[in-house]
C-alpha positions in Angstrom: -31.2 -52.5 55.4 -30.9 -48.8 54.6 -28.8 -47.6 51.6 -25.9 -50.0 51.9 -23.5 -47.1 52.2 -21.2 -49.1 54.4 -20.9 -51.6 51.5 -19.8 -49.0 49.0 -16.6 -48.2 47.2 -15.2 -44.6 46.8 -15.0 -43.6 43.2 -12.1 -41.4 41.8 -14.4 -38.4 41.5 -15.4 -38.5 45.3 -18.8 -40.2 44.9 -19.6 -43.6 46.3 -21.0 -46.7 44.6 -22.6 -49.7 46.4 -20.5 -52.7 45.6 -23.5 -55.0 45.0 -25.9 -54.0 42.3 -29.1 -55.4 40.7 -29.0 -56.0 37.0 -32.0 -55.4 34.8 -31.3 -56.7 31.4 -33.7 -59.5 30.4 -34.4 -61.9 27.5 -37.1 -60.7 25.2 -39.5 -63.4 26.4 -39.5 -62.0 30.0 -42.4 -59.6 30.4 -41.3 -56.1 31.3 -43.7 -56.1 34.2 -41.7 -59.0 35.6 -38.6 -56.8 35.6 -40.5 -54.1 37.4 -41.8 -56.5 40.1 -38.3 -58.0 40.5 -36.7 -54.6 41.1 -39.4 -53.7 43.7 -38.5 -56.9 45.5 -34.8 -56.2 45.2 -35.3 -52.7 46.8 -37.3 -54.3 49.6 -34.5 -56.8 50.2 -31.9 -54.0 50.4 -30.4 -53.5 46.9 -29.7 -49.8 46.3 -27.5 -50.0 43.2 -29.6 -50.4 40.1 -28.0 -51.1 36.7 -30.1 -50.1 33.6 -29.5 -49.1 30.0 -31.3 -47.6 27.0 -30.6 -50.9 25.2 -32.6 -53.0 27.7 -35.8 -51.3 26.6 -37.3 -51.4 30.1 -36.2 -48.0 31.7 -39.9 -47.0 32.1 -40.5 -50.0 34.2 -37.3 -49.4 36.2 -38.4 -45.8 36.8 -41.8 -46.8 37.9 -40.4 -49.3 40.4 -38.1 -46.7 41.9 -40.8 -44.0 42.1 -43.1 -46.5 43.8 -40.5 -47.3 46.4 -39.8 -43.6 47.0 -43.5 -42.8 47.2 -44.2 -45.5 49.9 -41.2 -44.4 52.0 -39.0 -47.5 51.5 -36.2 -45.4 50.1 -35.3 -41.8 49.3 -33.8 -40.8 46.0 -30.4 -40.2 47.7 -30.5 -43.9 48.8 -30.6 -45.1 45.2 -27.6 -45.4 43.0 -29.0 -45.6 39.4 -26.8 -46.4 36.4 -27.8 -46.0 32.7 -25.8 -46.3 29.5 -25.3 -44.3 26.4 -26.2 -46.3 23.3 -24.0 -46.1 20.2 -26.6 -44.2 18.1 -26.0 -41.2 20.4 -22.2 -41.1 20.3 -21.9 -38.0 18.2 -21.1 -35.2 20.7 -24.2 -33.2 19.8 -26.4 -36.2 20.5 -24.9 -37.3 23.9 -27.1 -35.1 26.1 -30.2 -36.1 24.1 -29.4 -39.7 24.7 -29.1 -39.1 28.4 -32.3 -37.1 28.5 -34.2 -39.9 26.8 -33.1 -42.2 29.6 -33.8 -39.7 32.3 -37.4 -39.1 31.0 -38.1 -42.9 30.9 -36.6 -43.4 34.4 -38.5 -40.3 35.7 -35.3 -39.0 37.2 -33.6 -35.6 37.1 -30.2 -37.2 37.2 -28.5 -40.6 37.1 -25.7 -41.5 39.5 -23.6 -43.1 36.8 -23.7 -42.9 33.0 -21.6 -45.2 30.9 -20.5 -45.4 27.3 -22.2 -48.8 26.7 -19.8 -50.2 24.0 -16.7 -48.6 22.4 -18.3 -48.4 19.0 -20.5 -45.7 17.4 -23.6 -46.6 15.3 -25.5 -44.7 12.7 -27.8 -42.2 14.5 -31.5 -42.7 14.3 -34.4 -44.7 15.7 -33.0 -48.1 14.9 -31.2 -49.6 17.8 -29.1 -51.9 15.6 -28.9 -50.1 12.2 -28.3 -52.3 9.2 -27.8 -51.8 5.5 -29.7 -53.6 2.7 -27.4 -56.6 3.0 -28.1 -56.8 6.8 -24.6 -55.6 7.7 -24.3 -53.2 10.7 -23.9 -49.5 9.9 -21.1 -48.1 12.2 -20.5 -44.4 12.5 -17.1 -42.6 12.5 -17.0 -40.9 15.8 -13.9 -40.1 17.9 -14.9 -41.5 21.4 -12.8 -38.8 23.0 -15.3 -36.2 21.7 -18.1 -38.4 23.1 -16.3 -38.4 26.4 -16.1 -34.6 26.4 -19.8 -34.4 25.9 -20.3 -36.8 28.9 -18.1 -34.4 30.9 -20.4 -31.6 30.1 -23.4 -33.7 31.2 -21.7 -34.2 34.5 -21.0 -30.5 34.9 -24.6 -29.7 34.0 -25.7 -31.9 37.0 -27.5 -34.5 34.8 -25.2 -37.2 36.0 -23.0 -37.5 39.0 -20.3 -39.9 37.7 -19.3 -41.0 34.2 -17.6 -44.2 33.1 -17.4 -46.8 30.3 -18.5 -50.4 29.6 -16.9 -53.2 27.6 -13.6 -51.2 27.1 -10.2 -52.8 27.0 -6.9 -51.3 28.4 -6.0 -49.7 25.1 -9.5 -48.0 24.8 -9.3 -46.8 28.4 -5.8 -45.4 27.8 -7.2 -43.4 24.8 -9.6 -41.6 27.2 -7.0 -41.3 30.0 -4.4 -39.8 27.7 -6.9 -37.4 26.1 -5.5 -33.8 26.1 -7.6 -31.6 28.4 -9.3 -34.6 30.2 -11.4 -33.2 33.0 -12.8 -36.4 34.6 -11.4 -39.9 34.4 -13.8 -42.8 33.9 -14.8 -43.9 37.4 -15.5 -47.5 36.3 -15.4 -50.0 33.4 -18.3 -52.5 33.4 -17.4 -55.8 31.7 -18.3 -59.5 31.5 -16.4 -61.1 34.4 -17.0 -64.4 36.1 -15.2 -67.6 37.3 -14.5 -68.7 33.7 -13.4 -65.2 32.6 -11.7 -63.6 35.5 -10.3 -60.6 33.6 -7.2 -60.5 35.9 -5.1 -58.3 33.6 -7.9 -55.8 33.0 -8.6 -55.7 36.8 -4.9 -55.0 37.6 -4.9 -52.3 34.9 -8.0 -50.6 36.2 -6.8 -50.8 39.8 -3.5 -49.1 38.8 -5.6 -46.2 37.3 -8.1 -45.9 40.2 -10.9 -47.2 38.0 -13.4 -49.6 39.5 -14.1 -52.8 37.5 -17.7 -53.7 37.6 -18.7 -57.3 36.7 -21.7 -58.4 34.8 -22.6 -62.0 34.0 -21.0 -63.1 37.3 -23.3 -66.2 37.6 -22.9 -67.1 33.9 -25.8 -66.0 31.8 -29.2 -67.0 30.6 -28.8 -69.0 27.4 -32.3 -67.8 26.3 -30.9 -64.3 25.8 -30.4 -63.5 22.1 -26.8 -62.5 22.5 -25.6 -65.4 24.7 -23.7 -68.4 23.3 -25.6 -71.6 23.7 -24.4 -74.9 25.1 -21.6 -73.5 27.2 -20.8 -75.0 30.7 -23.0 -73.7 33.5 -20.9 -71.9 36.1 -23.3 -72.7 39.0 -22.9 -76.4 38.3 -19.1 -76.3 38.5 -18.0 -79.1 40.9 -15.1 -77.1 42.4 -17.4 -74.1 43.1 -20.0 -76.4 44.7 -17.5 -78.1 47.0 -16.5 -74.6 48.4 -20.2 -73.6 48.6 -21.0 -76.7 50.6 -18.0 -76.1 52.9 -19.4 -72.6 53.8 -23.0 -73.8 53.7 -23.8 -71.3 51.0 -25.2 -71.4 47.5 -22.9 -71.7 44.5 -24.2 -68.2 43.4 -23.3 -66.7 46.8 -19.8 -68.0 46.5 -19.4 -66.8 42.9 -20.5 -63.3 43.9 -18.4 -63.3 47.1 -15.3 -64.3 45.1 -15.6 -61.2 42.9 -16.3 -58.9 45.8 -13.2 -60.1 47.6 -11.2 -59.4 44.4 -12.2 -55.8 44.7 -14.9 -55.7 42.0 -18.3 -54.1 42.1 -20.7 -56.9 41.2 -24.1 -57.0 39.4 -26.4 -59.8 40.4 -29.6 -60.5 38.5 -32.6 -62.7 39.1 -36.3 -62.6 38.6 -37.0 -65.1 41.4 -37.8 -63.8 44.8 -35.8 -66.5 46.7 -32.7 -65.9 44.6 -33.0 -62.1 44.8 -32.8 -62.5 48.5 -30.1 -65.2 48.5 -27.8 -63.2 46.2 -27.9 -60.3 48.6 -26.6 -62.4 51.5 -23.0 -62.2 50.6 -21.7 -59.8 53.3 -21.7 -62.2 56.3 -19.1 -64.7 55.3 -15.5 -64.7 54.0 -13.7 -67.0 51.5 -10.3 -68.2 52.7 -7.1 -67.4 50.7 -7.1 -71.1 49.7 -10.7 -70.8 48.4 -9.7 -67.7 46.4 -6.7 -69.4 44.9 -8.8 -72.5 43.9 -11.4 -70.3 42.3 -8.7 -68.3 40.5 -7.8 -71.6 38.9 -11.2 -72.0 37.2 -10.5 -69.3 34.7 -10.7 -70.5 31.1 -11.1 -67.2 29.2 -14.6 -68.2 28.2 -17.1 -65.6 27.1 -20.9 -66.1 27.3 -21.7 -62.9 25.6 -21.2 -63.1 21.9 -23.0 -60.6 19.6 -23.1 -61.4 15.9 -24.1 -57.8 15.2 -20.7 -56.5 16.3 -18.7 -59.6 15.2 -17.3 -57.9 12.1 -16.0 -54.8 14.0 -12.2 -54.8 14.1 -12.1 -54.2 17.9 -14.5 -57.1 18.7 -14.7 -58.7 21.3 -14.5 -55.3 22.9 -13.2 -56.0 26.4 -10.3 -58.3 25.6 -7.5 -57.0 27.8 -5.7 -55.3 24.9 
C-alpha cells in the first residue's frame, strides 16, 4: 500500500497526518537493532507514520530504517510522516533549534513532519536526560513554555519541521498556548496516553473544539517491562468484553482496540516488534464497529494510567495529561 494518504487527517495548518502510526519506544532490554528491523517490516506492511523521540535513544536506528527503505525504492521521503519530540533539557528558547537539529542529524533527515513538546515541564539543560541533584531529586528548569512554543514556530518557518504540536498536555496547558499573545501557529495535535481503560473523553472533546488532533499512545495497554510502566495492572487485551466484540467481528482484541480509537476520531499509534502483530495491527481499515459496540467499549473506561514516572511524580502538574 502506498503512502496511506487516503487514511489521513487534515491538520489545522493544512498538512495531513496518517491516522495510524508506528510507535518506536521500547524497554531498555530490547536491542536497538530490533527496533530498526521492526520499523523496516512496518514500512513494508504499509505504515507511513513513524513516531520517534529524542528520549527513546534510538533515532539513529529509525533513521537507518527509513533511509534503507528510501534507497531500495519502497518509499519516497514524501511518503513518510516522521514525528520527533523536543526533550525538556532543550526547552529554553535558545536551545530549541539545537534540540531539533540533534534529532534531525540522528534521523538523517533535513526536516521532520511533526515536532512535539514531549512533556509540559522543562529540565535543567545539559547532557543528562534526567538531571538530578545530590539527593536524587529531579532538577526542573524555570522556562515559560510560551517562549518554547515561539521557538518551535521559528523552526517551522525555517523549514526544519512542517507541523508543530504538544504531548502530555492537559486542557489548561493547551489553553496557555492557544491564548498566547501573537500566536502564529496553533498546536496541530496533542499526543497522550489513551486506551479503553483511559478514554480521555473530556480532553478529546476539548481538542476537537479547538481543531487539535488527539493522538493516542498506549492504545493496547503497555509493556510492563518498561521502566516507567506500572506493574500488575489489568491487561487490556485480555478484557472479556473486548474479546467478545473481537470474536463477533472475527478480529483480534488488538484490532478492535485500535479500531475503537480510530472511530472516535483519534490518530492512533500501534507498536509491536513481532512481524505477525505488526501486520495484524495494520489491518484495521476493512471493518467497522457498530454504535452498540462503541457504546459498550466506552463503558470500559476506568481512568487507569499505565504510564507512571517516578522522576516527574513531585512536579505540581503531574500527571500531566489529566484533563484539567
